[in-house]
C-alpha positions as CSV (number, residue, x, y, z in Angstrom):
1,M,12.1,-19.8,-16.3
2,P,10.8,-23.2,-14.9
3,F,7.1,-22.2,-15.4
4,D,4.9,-22.1,-18.5
5,L,1.9,-20.0,-19.2
6,I,-0.5,-22.7,-18.0
7,D,1.2,-22.6,-14.6
8,L,1.0,-18.9,-14.4
9,R,-2.7,-18.8,-15.4
10,L,-3.5,-21.6,-12.9
11,Y,-1.7,-19.7,-10.1
12,L,-3.6,-16.5,-10.8
13,H,-6.9,-18.4,-10.9
14,I,-6.1,-19.9,-7.5
15,L,-5.5,-16.5,-6.1
16,D,-8.6,-15.0,-7.7
17,T,-10.8,-17.8,-6.3
18,G,-9.1,-18.2,-3.0
19,N,-8.6,-22.0,-3.2
20,I,-6.9,-24.6,-5.4
21,T,-10.1,-26.5,-6.2
22,A,-11.9,-23.5,-7.7
23,G,-8.7,-22.4,-9.4
24,A,-8.2,-25.8,-11.0
25,A,-11.8,-25.8,-12.3
26,R,-11.4,-22.3,-13.8
27,S,-8.2,-23.6,-15.5
28,H,-10.0,-26.7,-16.8
29,L,-7.6,-29.0,-14.8
30,S,-8.3,-31.7,-12.3
31,L,-7.5,-31.0,-8.7
32,A,-4.7,-33.5,-8.7
33,A,-3.1,-32.0,-11.8
34,A,-3.4,-28.4,-10.4
35,S,-1.9,-29.4,-7.1
36,A,1.0,-31.2,-8.8
37,R,1.7,-28.1,-10.9
38,I,1.8,-25.8,-7.9
39,R,4.1,-28.2,-6.0
40,A,6.4,-28.4,-9.0
41,M,6.5,-24.6,-9.2
42,E,7.4,-24.3,-5.5
43,A,10.0,-27.2,-5.7
44,S,11.8,-25.8,-8.7
45,L,12.8,-22.7,-6.7
46,G,12.6,-24.0,-3.2
47,I,10.1,-21.3,-2.3
48,E,6.5,-21.6,-1.1
49,F,4.1,-19.3,-3.0
50,L,0.9,-20.2,-1.1
51,E,0.0,-20.4,2.5
52,R,-2.6,-23.1,3.0
53,G,-5.4,-22.7,5.6
54,R,-8.8,-24.0,6.4
55,R,-10.5,-21.2,4.5
56,G,-8.3,-21.5,1.4
57,V,-5.0,-20.1,0.3
58,T,-3.3,-16.8,0.5
59,P,0.0,-15.7,-1.3
60,T,3.3,-15.5,0.6
61,P,5.5,-12.5,-0.1
62,A,7.2,-14.5,-2.8
63,G,3.7,-15.5,-4.1
64,K,2.7,-11.8,-4.3
65,A,5.8,-11.1,-6.4
66,L,5.0,-14.1,-8.6
67,A,1.4,-12.8,-9.1
68,R,2.5,-9.4,-10.1
69,H,5.0,-10.7,-12.7
70,S,2.5,-13.4,-13.9
71,R,-0.1,-10.8,-14.7
72,L,2.4,-8.7,-16.8
73,L,3.7,-11.8,-18.6
74,L,0.3,-13.1,-19.5
75,Q,-0.8,-9.7,-20.7
76,Q,2.2,-9.4,-22.9
77,A,1.6,-12.9,-24.2
78,E,-2.0,-12.1,-25.0
79,H,-1.0,-8.8,-26.8
80,L,1.6,-10.8,-28.8
81,Q,-1.0,-13.3,-29.9
82,Q,-3.4,-10.5,-30.8
83,D,-0.9,-8.5,-32.8
84,L,0.3,-11.6,-34.7
85,A,-3.2,-12.7,-35.3
86,E,-3.7,-9.6,-37.5
87,Y,-1.2,-11.1,-39.9
88,A,-2.9,-14.6,-40.0
89,N,-6.1,-15.4,-41.8
90,G,-8.6,-17.2,-39.6
91,V,-6.8,-16.7,-36.3
92,K,-9.0,-15.4,-33.5
93,G,-8.1,-12.6,-31.1
94,Q,-9.8,-11.7,-27.8
95,V,-10.4,-8.5,-26.0
96,R,-11.3,-8.5,-22.3
97,L,-13.9,-5.9,-21.4
98,L,-15.1,-5.4,-17.9
99,C,-18.2,-3.3,-17.1
100,N,-20.8,-2.5,-14.5
101,T,-24.4,-3.6,-14.4
102,T,-26.0,-0.7,-16.3
103,A,-23.4,-0.8,-19.2
104,L,-23.9,-4.6,-19.5
105,S,-27.7,-4.6,-19.7
106,E,-28.5,-1.2,-21.2
107,Y,-25.8,0.1,-23.4
108,L,-23.5,-2.6,-24.7
109,P,-25.6,-5.4,-26.3
110,E,-26.3,-3.7,-29.6
111,L,-22.9,-2.0,-29.7
112,L,-21.0,-5.2,-29.2
113,A,-23.2,-7.2,-31.5
114,D,-22.5,-4.7,-34.3
115,F,-18.8,-4.8,-33.5
116,L,-18.5,-8.6,-33.6
117,R,-20.4,-8.7,-36.9
118,K,-17.8,-6.4,-38.4
119,H,-14.9,-8.2,-36.8
120,P,-15.4,-12.0,-37.4
121,N,-11.9,-12.8,-36.1
122,L,-12.4,-11.3,-32.7
123,D,-14.0,-12.6,-29.5
124,I,-14.9,-10.5,-26.5
125,D,-14.5,-11.7,-22.9
126,L,-17.2,-9.6,-21.3
127,Q,-17.6,-9.7,-17.5
128,E,-19.7,-7.7,-15.0
129,L,-17.8,-6.4,-12.0
130,P,-18.0,-3.6,-9.5
131,S,-16.3,-0.5,-10.7
132,L,-13.6,-0.7,-8.0
133,R,-12.6,-4.2,-9.1
134,I,-12.5,-3.1,-12.7
135,T,-10.0,-0.3,-12.0
136,Q,-7.9,-2.8,-10.1
137,A,-7.9,-5.2,-13.0
138,L,-6.9,-2.5,-15.5
139,R,-4.0,-1.4,-13.3
140,Q,-2.8,-5.0,-13.0
141,G,-3.1,-5.5,-16.7
142,T,-5.6,-8.3,-16.5
143,A,-8.2,-6.5,-18.7
144,D,-8.0,-4.3,-21.8
145,L,-10.9,-1.9,-21.3
146,G,-13.4,-1.1,-18.6
147,I,-16.7,0.8,-18.2
148,I,-17.0,2.1,-14.7
149,S,-18.9,4.6,-12.5
150,D,-17.1,8.0,-12.0
151,A,-17.6,7.5,-8.3
152,V,-14.3,5.4,-8.0
153,D,-10.7,6.6,-8.1
154,T,-9.3,6.4,-11.6
155,H,-5.7,7.5,-10.8
156,G,-3.3,6.0,-13.3
157,L,-5.9,5.3,-15.9
158,Q,-7.1,7.2,-18.9
159,T,-10.9,7.8,-19.1
160,L,-13.5,9.1,-21.5
161,P,-17.1,9.9,-20.6
162,F,-19.4,7.1,-21.9
163,R,-23.0,7.7,-20.8
164,D,-24.8,9.5,-18.0
165,D,-26.1,6.9,-15.6
166,P,-28.3,8.5,-12.9
167,L,-30.0,6.1,-10.4
168,V,-33.7,6.3,-9.8
169,L,-35.7,5.2,-6.8
170,I,-38.9,3.4,-7.8
171,M,-41.8,2.4,-5.5
172,P,-45.4,1.2,-5.7
173,L,-48.0,3.9,-6.3
174,D,-49.4,3.6,-2.7
175,H,-46.0,3.5,-1.0
176,P,-45.8,5.8,2.1
177,L,-42.3,7.1,1.3
178,K,-42.5,10.8,0.4
179,T,-38.8,11.6,-0.5
180,A,-36.2,10.3,-2.9
181,S,-33.6,10.1,-0.1
182,F,-31.7,6.8,-0.1
183,I,-31.2,7.2,3.7
184,D,-34.9,7.6,4.3
185,S,-35.7,4.6,2.0
186,L,-33.6,2.2,4.1
187,Q,-36.3,1.8,6.7
188,Y,-38.3,-0.1,4.0
189,D,-37.9,-3.4,2.2
190,Y,-36.3,-3.6,-1.2
191,V,-36.4,-5.7,-4.3
192,G,-32.7,-6.2,-5.3
193,L,-30.7,-7.6,-8.2
194,S,-28.6,-10.7,-7.9
195,A,-26.2,-10.6,-5.0
196,N,-23.2,-10.8,-7.4
197,S,-24.5,-7.9,-9.5
198,A,-22.2,-4.9,-9.6
199,L,-25.1,-2.5,-8.8
200,A,-26.3,-4.7,-5.9
201,V,-22.8,-4.6,-4.4
202,Y,-22.6,-0.8,-5.0
203,L,-25.9,-0.1,-3.2
204,E,-25.1,-2.4,-0.3
205,E,-21.8,-0.6,0.1
206,Q,-23.6,2.8,0.1
207,A,-26.0,1.6,2.8
208,L,-23.2,0.3,5.0
209,H,-21.4,3.7,4.6
210,A,-24.5,5.3,6.0
211,G,-24.6,2.9,8.9
212,F,-27.5,0.8,7.7
213,R,-28.1,-2.5,5.9
214,L,-30.2,-2.9,2.8
215,Q,-33.3,-5.0,3.6
216,T,-33.6,-7.1,0.5
217,R,-36.7,-9.3,0.5
218,I,-36.2,-10.9,-2.9
219,R,-33.7,-10.6,-5.8
220,A,-34.7,-10.3,-9.5
221,D,-32.7,-11.4,-12.5
222,G,-32.5,-8.1,-14.3
223,F,-34.1,-4.7,-14.3
224,D,-37.4,-5.7,-16.0
225,G,-38.1,-8.4,-13.3
226,L,-37.2,-5.9,-10.6
227,I,-39.6,-3.3,-11.9
228,R,-42.4,-5.8,-12.2
229,M,-41.9,-6.9,-8.6
230,V,-42.0,-3.3,-7.5
231,V,-45.2,-2.7,-9.4
232,G,-46.6,-5.8,-7.6
233,G,-45.9,-4.3,-4.2
234,A,-42.9,-6.4,-3.2
235,G,-40.8,-3.4,-2.1
236,L,-38.7,-0.5,-3.3
237,G,-36.2,-0.7,-6.1
238,I,-33.3,1.3,-7.5
239,V,-32.6,1.2,-11.3
240,P,-30.7,3.3,-13.8
241,Q,-32.7,5.9,-15.7
242,A,-31.9,4.0,-18.9
243,A,-33.9,1.0,-17.7
244,L,-36.9,3.2,-17.2
245,E,-36.6,4.8,-20.6
246,R,-37.0,1.5,-22.3
247,W,-39.7,0.2,-20.0
248,P,-42.4,-0.8,-22.5
249,L,-45.5,-0.6,-20.3
250,E,-47.5,2.1,-18.5
251,R,-45.6,3.2,-15.4
252,L,-47.7,1.8,-12.6
253,F,-45.1,3.0,-10.1
254,K,-43.6,6.2,-8.8
255,A,-40.0,7.1,-9.9
256,Q,-37.8,9.8,-8.5
257,P,-34.0,10.4,-9.1
258,L,-32.1,9.7,-5.9
259,R,-30.8,12.9,-4.2
260,E,-27.4,11.6,-3.2
261,D,-24.4,12.8,-5.1
262,W,-23.1,9.2,-5.6
263,A,-26.4,8.4,-7.5
264,C,-25.8,11.1,-10.1
265,R,-23.3,9.0,-11.9
266,T,-21.5,9.2,-15.2
267,L,-20.1,6.0,-16.8
268,L,-16.5,6.2,-18.0
269,L,-14.7,4.2,-20.7
270,C,-11.2,3.6,-19.3
271,A,-7.9,1.8,-19.9
272,R,-4.4,2.1,-18.7
273,S,-3.5,3.9,-22.0
274,F,-5.8,4.2,-25.0
275,E,-2.8,4.8,-27.2
276,Q,-1.0,1.7,-26.1
277,L,-3.9,-0.7,-26.5
278,P,-3.1,-3.8,-28.7
279,G,-4.7,-3.8,-32.1
280,Y,-8.0,-5.6,-31.5
281,A,-8.6,-3.8,-28.2
282,K,-7.9,-0.5,-30.0
283,A,-10.6,-1.4,-32.6
284,L,-13.1,-2.1,-29.8
285,F,-12.2,1.2,-28.1
286,D,-12.8,3.1,-31.4
287,A,-16.2,1.4,-31.8
288,L,-17.2,2.3,-28.2
289,A,-15.9,5.8,-28.4
290,L,-17.4,6.6,-31.9
291,P,-20.9,7.6,-30.6
292,L,-19.2,9.9,-28.1
293,R,-17.3,11.7,-30.9
294,K,-20.5,12.1,-32.9
295,N,-22.4,13.5,-29.9
296,P,-19.9,15.3,-27.7
């Protein structure tokens, strides 16, 4: 094969970011070096893999086939490295774990810190993404494990309940809204999370499905900041119940669970196959699943 793993990673980074410049940066290559690698890949087979446009690049039919095989080859190469690392002292392995906002901020920090302390030869590539994108990454083989909302389709994946994750509407004490209906709340202003937050994306999608737009006046960096802004009267907010349970101050706000079915969520631990996870990923799965086995 005329390509090496650096070529394949670069190509996937370009597709993921939508342009060669960003893909080069993610691959820690200069734009000139990245462009030369892509041109060499195409010239070696006489096939164009990318269609260049003003708004970036998109894969050709041949490029889509290359992407599919590249993901599988890179996954196998990573699994090979992880499995061999178990036989070598001092060699590091890495597990890629994708999760939604609540899992990242409320449930994983202590679990992952304890796991890393017990496994000094392991690193974790932890990334927050919307649940739908997590399931796509798992099916494509670009991640080992995911923690997602049960609101998305998990066909082709194995799942295990991880935590209950109901969403709660919070508002200032003097706010006129009388119900915990998401639809009714959309006539009022909101305090939101970062626009890239998985929960922010999820809520905006639910509003669009209902035919509305979420009116976000300001965005907070985390649930604590969001709650404090709601207390100060900046607008309504939606947070997971877990964030309220660890709120250290007197509740100077109203809180009601949202009525909609999509807000009564359960988080799921998922993978393409728990039994076929590589060694290090299986160790992380066992650590995440252990509390579930103790408290079924």
